[in-house]
BAKELO-256481 format. One record per atom (N, C-alpha, C): x, y, z; residue in one letter; atom name. Coordinates in steps of 0.001 Angstrom, whole numbers, plus 524288, in hexadecimal, padded with zeros to 5 digits. Last residue first. Example, Ala and Ser with C-alpha at 12.3 -4.5 7.8 and 13.67 -1.06 7.14 Angstrom:
{east->83232&north->7F736&up->81BA8&tise->S&tiza->N}
{east->83566&north->7FBDC&up->81BE4&tise->S&tiza->CA}
{east->83264&north->8001E&up->81EBE&tise->S&tiza->C}
{east->83386&north->7E9C6&up->81E78&tise->A&tiza->N}
{east->8300C&north->7EE6C&up->81E78&tise->A&tiza->CA}
{east->83390&north->7F31C&up->81E78&tise->A&tiza->C}
REM end
This chain:
{east->F76E9&north->05C8B&up->DE8E9&tise->M&tiza->N}
{east->F78BB&north->05FE3&up->DED3C&tise->M&tiza->CA}
{east->F743A&north->0619F&up->DF09C&tise->M&tiza->C}
{east->F72F5&north->057AB&up->DE074&tise->L&tiza->N}
{east->F749B&north->05459&up->DE4D0&tise->L&tiza->CA}
{east->F7651&north->0577E&up->DE990&tise->L&tiza->C}
{east->F7185&north->05EEC&up->DD8F8&tise->T&tiza->N}
{east->F6CC7&north->05CB8&up->DDB5E&tise->T&tiza->CA}
{east->F6E1D&north->0594D&up->DE00B&tise->T&tiza->C}
{east->F7B99&north->060C8&up->DD582&tise->L&tiza->N}
{east->F7924&north->0649F&up->DD8F6&tise->L&tiza->CA}
{east->F742C&north->06283&up->DDB8A&tise->L&tiza->C}
{east->F7CED&north->05834&up->DCECE&tise->I&tiza->N}
{east->F8013&north->058A5&up->DD392&tise->I&tiza->CA}
{east->F7D87&north->05C67&up->DD76F&tise->I&tiza->C}
{east->F75BF&north->05AE1&up->DC6D4&tise->R&tiza->N}
{east->F753A&north->055F1&up->DC9BB&tise->R&tiza->CA}
{east->F7826&north->05640&up->DCEEA&tise->R&tiza->C}
{east->F7A35&north->0642D&up->DC32D&tise->I&tiza->N}
{east->F74F2&north->0642D&up->DC56E&tise->I&tiza->CA}
{east->F7434&north->05F57&up->DC8D6&tise->I&tiza->C}
{east->F83BD&north->06064&up->DBF50&tise->K&tiza->N}
{east->F83A6&north->0644F&up->DC381&tise->K&tiza->CA}
{east->F7E5A&north->0645A&up->DC63B&tise->K&tiza->C}
{east->F7FE5&north->059A9&up->DB773&tise->S&tiza->N}
{east->F8315&north->0579B&up->DBBB4&tise->S&tiza->CA}
{east->F8314&north->05B5A&up->DC05B&tise->S&tiza->C}
{east->F7AFF&north->060B1&up->DB0CE&tise->L&tiza->N}
{east->F77E9&north->05C99&up->DB35C&tise->L&tiza->CA}
{east->F7AD9&north->05A54&up->DB804&tise->L&tiza->C}
{east->F83E0&north->06652&up->DADA0&tise->K&tiza->N}
{east->F7FA8&north->068EC&up->DB07D&tise->K&tiza->CA}
{east->F7C57&north->064ED&up->DB371&tise->K&tiza->C}
{east->F8993&north->05E99&up->DA85B&tise->D&tiza->N}
{east->F8BDE&north->06133&up->DACE9&tise->D&tiza->CA}
{east->F87BD&north->06402&up->DB028&tise->D&tiza->C}
{east->F82E1&north->05BBB&up->DA015&tise->A&tiza->N}
{east->F8412&north->057F5&up->DA43A&tise->A&tiza->CA}
{east->F8653&north->05A96&up->DA914&tise->A&tiza->C}
{east->F7956&north->0653A&up->D9C5F&tise->A&tiza->N}
{east->F7EAB&north->06326&up->D9C28&tise->A&tiza->CA}
{east->F7FB5&north->05FB4&up->DA0E9&tise->A&tiza->C}
{east->F6C0B&north->0610B&up->D9AFE&tise->L&tiza->N}
{east->F6FF8&north->064BC&up->D9CDE&tise->L&tiza->CA}
{east->F754D&north->0621A&up->D9C89&tise->L&tiza->C}
{east->F6699&north->05867&up->D9887&tise->G&tiza->N}
{east->F67FA&north->05BCB&up->D942A&tise->G&tiza->CA}
{east->F6BB2&north->06017&up->D95D4&tise->G&tiza->C}
{east->F5E14&north->05784&up->DA32F&tise->D&tiza->N}
{east->F610A&north->054C0&up->D9F24&tise->D&tiza->CA}
{east->F61D3&north->05850&up->D9A6F&tise->D&tiza->C}
{east->F581F&north->05B64&up->DAAE4&tise->L&tiza->N}
{east->F5C50&north->05ECF&up->DA90B&tise->L&tiza->CA}
{east->F5FB8&north->05C20&up->DA4F9&tise->L&tiza->C}
{east->F51F2&north->053C8&up->DAE41&tise->E&tiza->N}
{east->F4F58&north->057F7&up->DAB58&tise->E&tiza->CA}
{east->F5342&north->05C05&up->DA962&tise->E&tiza->C}
{east->F5824&north->04DBA&up->DB481&tise->Q&tiza->N}
{east->F578E&north->04C17&up->DAF0A&tise->Q&tiza->CA}
{east->F54A7&north->0502F&up->DABC3&tise->Q&tiza->C}
{east->F56BE&north->05288&up->DBE4B&tise->L&tiza->N}
{east->F5BA9&north->0533C&up->DBB73&tise->L&tiza->CA}
{east->F5B17&north->051D0&up->DB5B4&tise->L&tiza->C}
{east->F4AA5&north->058F9&up->DC02C&tise->E&tiza->N}
{east->F4D99&north->05416&up->DC012&tise->E&tiza->CA}
{east->F5279&north->054F1&up->DBCC0&tise->E&tiza->C}
{east->F44E4&north->06254&up->DC8BB&tise->L&tiza->N}
{east->F4769&north->0610E&up->DC3CB&tise->L&tiza->CA}
{east->F4A4A&north->05BE2&up->DC46B&tise->L&tiza->C}
{east->F4147&north->06391&up->DD285&tise->W&tiza->N}
{east->F3E62&north->0663F&up->DCE5A&tise->W&tiza->CA}
{east->F4072&north->064DD&up->DC8F1&tise->W&tiza->C}
{east->F46BE&north->05FC1&up->DDB1B&tise->G&tiza->N}
{east->F42F6&north->05C5F&up->DD882&tise->G&tiza->CA}
{east->F3FCD&north->05EEA&up->DD42B&tise->G&tiza->C}
{east->F4EDD&north->064AC&up->DDFCB&tise->E&tiza->N}
{east->F49A6&north->065D8&up->DE1D6&tise->E&tiza->CA}
{east->F4561&north->0629C&up->DDF3A&tise->E&tiza->C}
{east->F5726&north->06151&up->DD9B6&tise->K&tiza->N}
{east->F5702&north->05FDB&up->DDF3C&tise->K&tiza->CA}
{east->F5192&north->060A8&up->DE18E&tise->K&tiza->C}
{east->F5475&north->06666&up->DD05C&tise->I&tiza->N}
{east->F548C&north->060AD&up->DD098&tise->I&tiza->CA}
{east->F5425&north->05EE1&up->DD642&tise->I&tiza->C}
{east->F55B8&north->070C9&up->DD34E&tise->L&tiza->N}
{east->F509B&north->06EF5&up->DD183&tise->L&tiza->CA}
{east->F503E&north->06903&up->DD1A5&tise->L&tiza->C}
{east->F6087&north->070F1&up->DD59A&tise->Q&tiza->N}
{east->F5CAA&north->0720B&up->DD9B0&tise->Q&tiza->CA}
{east->F5750&north->06FE8&up->DD82B&tise->Q&tiza->C}
{east->F649C&north->06EF3&up->DCBAB&tise->A&tiza->N}
{east->F65BB&north->06B56&up->DCFFB&tise->A&tiza->CA}
{east->F61C6&north->06C10&up->DD460&tise->A&tiza->C}
{east->F60FF&north->077D8&up->DC658&tise->F&tiza->N}
{east->F5F19&north->072A3&up->DC4DF&tise->F&tiza->CA}
{east->F601F&north->06EA5&up->DC92E&tise->F&tiza->C}
{east->F66D0&north->07F96&up->DCBA5&tise->T&tiza->N}
{east->F611B&north->07FA6&up->DCBBD&tise->T&tiza->CA}
{east->F5EEC&north->07A4C&up->DCA64&tise->T&tiza->C}
{east->F7108&north->07CE5&up->DC8F5&tise->F&tiza->N}
{east->F6F5F&north->07CC5&up->DCE6F&tise->F&tiza->CA}
{east->F696D&north->07C98&up->DCEE4&tise->F&tiza->C}
{east->F7073&north->07E67&up->DBE2D&tise->V&tiza->N}
{east->F723C&north->0795F&up->DC03B&tise->V&tiza->CA}
{east->F7069&north->078CB&up->DC5E2&tise->V&tiza->C}
{east->F6D70&north->0890F&up->DBD45&tise->L&tiza->N}
{east->F69CC&north->084D6&up->DBBF6&tise->L&tiza->CA}
{east->F6B6F&north->07F88&up->DBE1B&tise->L&tiza->C}
{east->F734D&north->091E9&up->DBE9D&tise->S&tiza->N}
{east->F71F1&north->08EEB&up->DC34E&tise->S&tiza->CA}
{east->F6E5F&north->08A46&up->DC236&tise->S&tiza->C}
{east->F7512&north->09641&up->DB4E8&tise->E&tiza->N}
{east->F797B&north->095CB&up->DB880&tise->E&tiza->CA}
{east->F7841&north->09255&up->DBD2E&tise->E&tiza->C}
{east->F6B44&north->09742&up->DB026&tise->P&tiza->N}
{east->F6EC7&north->0930B&up->DAE82&tise->P&tiza->CA}
{east->F7354&north->09224&up->DB249&tise->P&tiza->C}
{east->F6045&north->09979&up->DB73B&tise->S&tiza->N}
{east->F657A&north->09BA9&up->DB655&tise->S&tiza->CA}
{east->F692F&north->0973C&up->DB4E6&tise->S&tiza->C}
{east->F548B&north->09A54&up->DB93B&tise->F&tiza->N}
{east->F574C&north->0975D&up->DB52D&tise->F&tiza->CA}
{east->F5C6E&north->09A0F&up->DB3D2&tise->F&tiza->C}
{east->F4FC4&north->098E2&up->DC527&tise->D&tiza->N}
{east->F5272&north->09CE4&up->DC21E&tise->D&tiza->CA}
{east->F55E4&north->099FD&up->DBE30&tise->D&tiza->C}
{east->F4960&north->09420&up->DCD4E&tise->Y&tiza->N}
{east->F48D5&north->0931F&up->DC7B0&tise->Y&tiza->CA}
{east->F4ACC&north->097BE&up->DC47D&tise->Y&tiza->C}
{east->F4B77&north->0988C&up->DD738&tise->K&tiza->N}
{east->F4D6E&north->0935C&up->DD5D9&tise->K&tiza->CA}
{east->F4D73&north->0927D&up->DCFF6&tise->K&tiza->C}
{east->F461E&north->0A1F8&up->DD78D&tise->G&tiza->N}
{east->F4BC9&north->0A1D9&up->DD818&tise->G&tiza->CA}
{east->F4E28&north->09CC2&up->DD632&tise->G&tiza->C}
{east->F3BDD&north->09E9E&up->DD62A&tise->D&tiza->N}
{east->F3E01&north->0A29E&up->DD2AA&tise->D&tiza->CA}
{east->F43F5&north->0A2BF&up->DD2EF&tise->D&tiza->C}
{east->F3ABE&north->097D0&up->DDEAC&tise->L&tiza->N}
{east->F3AFA&north->095B0&up->DD95A&tise->L&tiza->CA}
{east->F3D1F&north->099A4&up->DD572&tise->L&tiza->C}
{east->F3A9A&north->09EE5&up->DE740&tise->Y&tiza->N}
{east->F3E6B&north->09AAA&up->DE6F6&tise->Y&tiza->CA}
{east->F3F10&north->098BC&up->DE158&tise->Y&tiza->C}
{east->F31E9&north->0A525&up->DE4B1&tise->H&tiza->N}
{east->F370F&north->0A783&up->DE577&tise->H&tiza->CA}
{east->F3B58&north->0A365&up->DE4DB&tise->H&tiza->C}
{east->F2A0F&north->09D81&up->DE47D&tise->R&tiza->N}
{east->F2B4A&north->0A08D&up->DDFCE&tise->R&tiza->CA}
{east->F30B9&north->0A2EF&up->DE037&tise->R&tiza->C}
{east->F2A2E&north->099F5&up->DEED4&tise->R&tiza->N}
{east->F2B81&north->09659&up->DEA98&tise->R&tiza->CA}
{east->F2CFB&north->09957&up->DE5A6&tise->R&tiza->C}
{east->F26DC&north->0A322&up->DF40B&tise->A&tiza->N}
{east->F2BF7&north->0A0D0&up->DF52F&tise->A&tiza->CA}
{east->F2DB1&north->09D2A&up->DF0CF&tise->A&tiza->C}
{east->F1CDE&north->0A477&up->DEFB1&tise->S&tiza->N}
{east->F20DC&north->0A88D&up->DEF26&tise->S&tiza->CA}
{east->F2651&north->0A65C&up->DF006&tise->S&tiza->C}
{east->F17DA&north->09B3A&up->DF2E3&tise->L&tiza->N}
{east->F1899&north->09C58&up->DED54&tise->L&tiza->CA}
{east->F1CD2&north->0A079&up->DEC70&tise->L&tiza->C}
{east->F1825&north->09C7C&up->DFDE9&tise->F&tiza->N}
{east->F1A71&north->097E6&up->DFB67&tise->F&tiza->CA}
{east->F1BAC&north->09910&up->DF5B0&tise->F&tiza->C}
{east->F124A&north->0A5B3&up->DFF0A&tise->D&tiza->N}
{east->F17C7&north->0A58D&up->E00AD&tise->D&tiza->CA}
{east->F1AAB&north->0A103&up->DFE19&tise->D&tiza->C}
{east->F088F&north->0A214&up->DFB63&tise->N&tiza->N}
{east->F0B35&north->0A660&up->DF8BD&tise->N&tiza->CA}
{east->F1107&north->0A66C&up->DFA12&tise->N&tiza->C}
{east->F067D&north->09AB1&up->E031C&tise->L&tiza->N}
{east->F071C&north->09901&up->DFDAA&tise->L&tiza->CA}
{east->F09FE&north->09D30&up->DFA87&tise->L&tiza->C}
{east->F056A&north->0A17B&up->E0B7D&tise->Q&tiza->N}
{east->F098F&north->09D92&up->E0BA4&tise->Q&tiza->CA}
{east->F0AA2&north->09B81&up->E061C&tise->Q&tiza->C}
{east->EFCA5&north->0A6B0&up->E0864&tise->W&tiza->N}
{east->F0183&north->0A9A8&up->E08B6&tise->W&tiza->CA}
{east->F062A&north->0A5EE&up->E0908&tise->W&tiza->C}
{east->EF573&north->09E76&up->E0926&tise->L&tiza->N}
{east->EF679&north->0A0E6&up->E0410&tise->L&tiza->CA}
{east->EFB97&north->0A3EC&up->E041C&tise->L&tiza->C}
{east->EF599&north->09C8E&up->E13CF&tise->D&tiza->N}
{east->EF74C&north->0986E&up->E103D&tise->D&tiza->CA}
{east->EF888&north->09AA4&up->E0AD4&tise->D&tiza->C}
{east->EF13C&north->0A5A9&up->E1790&tise->A&tiza->N}
{east->EF6BB&north->0A489&up->E18CD&tise->A&tiza->CA}
{east->EF8E5&north->0A048&up->E1532&tise->A&tiza->C}
{east->EE6A1&north->0A4E0&up->E148A&tise->P&tiza->N}
{east->EEA2D&north->0A877&up->E11D6&tise->P&tiza->CA}
{east->EEFF7&north->0A75F&up->E12E8&tise->P&tiza->C}
{east->EE3AD&north->096E4&up->E14B8&tise->D&tiza->N}
{east->EE311&north->09C41&up->E1697&tise->D&tiza->CA}
{east->EE712&north->09FBD&up->E13D6&tise->D&tiza->C}
{east->EE553&north->08DB3&up->E0FBB&tise->A&tiza->N}
{east->EE07D&north->08E2E&up->E12BC&tise->A&tiza->CA}
{east->EDF9A&north->093BA&up->E14B1&tise->A&tiza->C}
{east->EEAE8&north->086BC&up->E0585&tise->A&tiza->N}
{east->EEA7B&north->08BD1&up->E081D&tise->A&tiza->CA}
{east->EE529&north->08C5A&up->E0AB9&tise->A&tiza->C}
{east->EEB84&north->07DDC&up->DFFAC&tise->L&tiza->N}
{east->EEB47&north->07D37&up->E0558&tise->L&tiza->CA}
{east->EEA88&north->08257&up->E0848&tise->L&tiza->C}
{east->EEC6B&north->081D2&up->DF5B0&tise->T&tiza->N}
{east->EE7F3&north->07E7A&up->DF6EE&tise->T&tiza->CA}
{east->EE73B&north->07DFB&up->DFCD2&tise->T&tiza->C}
{east->EF60B&north->086C9&up->DF672&tise->A&tiza->N}
{east->EF153&north->089E7&up->DF58F&tise->A&tiza->CA}
{east->EEC73&north->086CE&up->DF6F8&tise->A&tiza->C}
{east->EFCD2&north->07E3F&up->DF790&tise->Q&tiza->N}
{east->EFC4E&north->08202&up->DFBD1&tise->Q&tiza->CA}
{east->EF75B&north->08548&up->DFB3B&tise->Q&tiza->C}
{east->EFB54&north->0799D&up->DEDB7&tise->R&tiza->N}
{east->EFA38&north->076AE&up->DF27C&tise->R&tiza->CA}
{east->EF954&north->07A68&up->DF70B&tise->R&tiza->C}
{east->EFEC2&north->0818F&up->DE71E&tise->K&tiza->N}
{east->EF94E&north->07FCE&up->DE6D2&tise->K&tiza->CA}
{east->EF7C1&north->07CE0&up->DEBBF&tise->K&tiza->C}
{east->F0948&north->081B5&up->DEA33&tise->A&tiza->N}
{east->F0607&north->0865D&up->DEAE5&tise->A&tiza->CA}
{east->F003D&north->084F0&up->DEAB8&tise->A&tiza->C}
{east->F0C6C&north->077B6&up->DE6FE&tise->E&tiza->N}
{east->F0C83&north->0790F&up->DEC8F&tise->E&tiza->CA}
{east->F0926&north->07DDD&up->DEDA3&tise->E&tiza->C}
{east->F0B39&north->078DA&up->DDC34&tise->A&tiza->N}
{east->F0849&north->074CB&up->DDEFE&tise->A&tiza->CA}
{east->F0812&north->07601&up->DE4D2&tise->A&tiza->C}
{east->F127B&north->080DA&up->DDA41&tise->M&tiza->N}
{east->F0CE6&north->081AF&up->DD93A&tise->M&tiza->CA}
{east->F098D&north->07DB3&up->DDC23&tise->M&tiza->C}
{east->F1BB9&north->07BB4&up->DDCCE&tise->V&tiza->N}
{east->F1A2B&north->08057&up->DDFC6&tise->V&tiza->CA}
{east->F1455&north->08157&up->DDF0F&tise->V&tiza->C}
{east->F1BA1&north->073FD&up->DD508&tise->A&tiza->N}
{east->F1B7C&north->07276&up->DDA8A&tise->A&tiza->CA}
{east->F19D0&north->0770A&up->DDDFE&tise->A&tiza->C}
{east->F1C70&north->07A39&up->DCC2D&tise->A&tiza->N}
{east->F17D2&north->076E0&up->DCCD4&tise->A&tiza->CA}
{east->F1747&north->0752A&up->DD281&tise->A&tiza->C}
{east->F265F&north->07E57&up->DCDCE&tise->I&tiza->N}
{east->F21D8&north->081D2&up->DCE08&tise->I&tiza->CA}
{east->F1CD5&north->07EB1&up->DCEBA&tise->I&tiza->C}
{east->F2C4A&north->0754F&up->DCC0A&tise->E&tiza->N}
{east->F2C45&north->077BA&up->DD138&tise->E&tiza->CA}
{east->F27A8&north->07B6E&up->DD1DA&tise->E&tiza->C}
{east->F2A10&north->07352&up->DC175&tise->R&tiza->N}
{east->F2907&north->06F65&up->DC586&tise->R&tiza->CA}
{east->F28A2&north->071E6&up->DCAE7&tise->R&tiza->C}
{east->F2DA4&north->07C6B&up->DBCA8&tise->R&tiza->N}
{east->F2816&north->07AFE&up->DBC4E&tise->R&tiza->CA}
{east->F26A3&north->07700&up->DC07A&tise->R&tiza->C}
{east->F385B&north->07B7C&up->DBF1B&tise->Y&tiza->N}
{east->F354C&north->07FEE&up->DC107&tise->Y&tiza->CA}
{east->F2F76&north->07EA6&up->DC0F6&tise->Y&tiza->C}
{east->F3B19&north->0729B&up->DB97E&tise->S&tiza->N}
{east->F3B60&north->07273&up->DBF32&tise->S&tiza->CA}
{east->F3846&north->076F3&up->DC19B&tise->S&tiza->C}
{east->F3961&north->0769D&up->DAF4E&tise->L&tiza->N}
{east->F369E&north->071FB&up->DB12B&tise->L&tiza->CA}
{east->F369C&north->071C6&up->DB722&tise->L&tiza->C}
{east->F4093&north->07EC7&up->DAEA2&tise->E&tiza->N}
{east->F3AFB&north->07FF1&up->DAE70&tise->E&tiza->CA}
{east->F37B5&north->07B60&up->DB06A&tise->E&tiza->C}
{east->F49DF&north->078DA&up->DAF32&tise->F&tiza->N}
{east->F48E1&north->07D0E&up->DB2E9&tise->F&tiza->CA}
{east->F4304&north->07E34&up->DB330&tise->F&tiza->C}
{east->F491B&north->072AD&up->DA658&tise->A&tiza->N}
{east->F4948&north->07035&up->DAB83&tise->A&tiza->CA}
{east->F47F0&north->07424&up->DAFC7&tise->A&tiza->C}
{east->F4958&north->07A8F&up->D9EA0&tise->E&tiza->N}
{east->F44E3&north->076FB&up->D9EFE&tise->E&tiza->CA}
{east->F44A8&north->07468&up->DA45E&tise->E&tiza->C}
{east->F532E&north->07F0F&up->DA09E&tise->K&tiza->N}
{east->F4E6D&north->0823F&up->DA113&tise->K&tiza->CA}
{east->F49A0&north->07EC3&up->DA1A8&tise->K&tiza->C}
{east->F59E1&north->07697&up->D9E7F&tise->A&tiza->N}
{east->F59BB&north->078EF&up->DA3B3&tise->A&tiza->CA}
{east->F54B6&north->07C07&up->DA480&tise->A&tiza->C}
{east->F5813&north->07510&up->D93D6&tise->I&tiza->N}
{east->F56FF&north->070D5&up->D978F&tise->I&tiza->CA}
{east->F565B&north->07311&up->D9D0E&tise->I&tiza->C}
{east->F5BA2&north->07EDE&up->D9030&tise->T&tiza->N}
{east->F564B&north->07D1D&up->D8F25&tise->T&tiza->CA}
{east->F54B2&north->078E1&up->D92FF&tise->T&tiza->C}
{east->F6607&north->07EBA&up->D9363&tise->K&tiza->N}
{east->F628D&north->082D1&up->D9560&tise->K&tiza->CA}
{east->F5CDB&north->08149&up->D94A2&tise->K&tiza->C}
{east->F69AD&north->0765A&up->D8D73&tise->E&tiza->N}
{east->F6985&north->075E9&up->D9328&tise->E&tiza->CA}
{east->F65EC&north->07A04&up->D958A&tise->E&tiza->C}
{east->F68F5&north->07AC3&up->D8364&tise->Q&tiza->N}
{east->F65EC&north->07614&up->D84AD&tise->Q&tiza->CA}
{east->F656D&north->07575&up->D8A9A&tise->Q&tiza->C}
{east->F702D&north->082ED&up->D846C&tise->L&tiza->N}
{east->F6AB6&north->08421&up->D8354&tise->L&tiza->CA}
{east->F6737&north->07F81&up->D84B9&tise->L&tiza->C}
{east->F789C&north->0805C&up->D8F82&tise->S&tiza->N}
{east->F776F&north->08065&up->D89E9&tise->S&tiza->CA}
{east->F71AD&north->081C3&up->D8936&tise->S&tiza->C}
{east->F7E46&north->08772&up->D996F&tise->W&tiza->N}
{east->F79B5&north->08455&up->D9804&tise->W&tiza->CA}
{east->F78D4&north->084C8&up->D9226&tise->W&tiza->C}
{east->F88F6&north->087F0&up->DA213&tise->Q&tiza->N}
{east->F86D7&north->0892E&up->D9CF0&tise->Q&tiza->CA}
{east->F8261&north->08571&up->D9BB8&tise->Q&tiza->C}
{east->F8D84&north->08D34&up->DAD57&tise->T&tiza->N}
{east->F8A49&north->088F7&up->DAB53&tise->T&tiza->CA}
{east->F87D5&north->08AC5&up->DA63A&tise->T&tiza->C}
{east->F9445&north->093FF&up->DB30B&tise->N&tiza->N}
{east->F9552&north->0928F&up->DAD9E&tise->N&tiza->CA}
{east->F923B&north->08DDD&up->DABA1&tise->N&tiza->C}
{east->F90E5&north->08FD6&up->DBFB6&tise->A&tiza->N}
{east->F943F&north->0930E&up->DBC66&tise->A&tiza->CA}
{east->F94C6&north->090AF&up->DB6FA&tise->A&tiza->C}
{east->F8450&north->08FB4&up->DC49C&tise->T&tiza->N}
{east->F88B6&north->08C88&up->DC2D7&tise->T&tiza->CA}
{east->F8BD8&north->08FCB&up->DBF06&tise->T&tiza->C}
{east->F7F18&north->096D2&up->DCF98&tise->P&tiza->N}
{east->F7FFB&north->095F2&up->DCA09&tise->P&tiza->CA}
{east->F84A3&north->09263&up->DC8F7&tise->P&tiza->C}
{east->F76B0&north->095BD&up->DD8C5&tise->M&tiza->N}
{east->F7C24&north->09458&up->DD846&tise->M&tiza->CA}
{east->F7D38&north->09311&up->DD292&tise->M&tiza->C}
REM end
């Protein structure tokens, strides 16, 4: 769901990219930890195929979720905050109107 006419300054783009990459690394670390846990518990081939399915599904989901499109970043950041991968203060430096929109969206 893109936001119409949202302009991002160079400084805001830098802040947004850093926050985006930080949340991605956090979420990938969680996926890796879960994959290691499942691999350790694997007792038969079916467990391995289940792990493969888990990884394929997560990759598909994350590839779609982590699309750095300026038009939808406000929504993406709100989602990441709601899911616990990002903190609002990690977006300090964005324009007040963007922070306000993100804050409001986290309440929905």
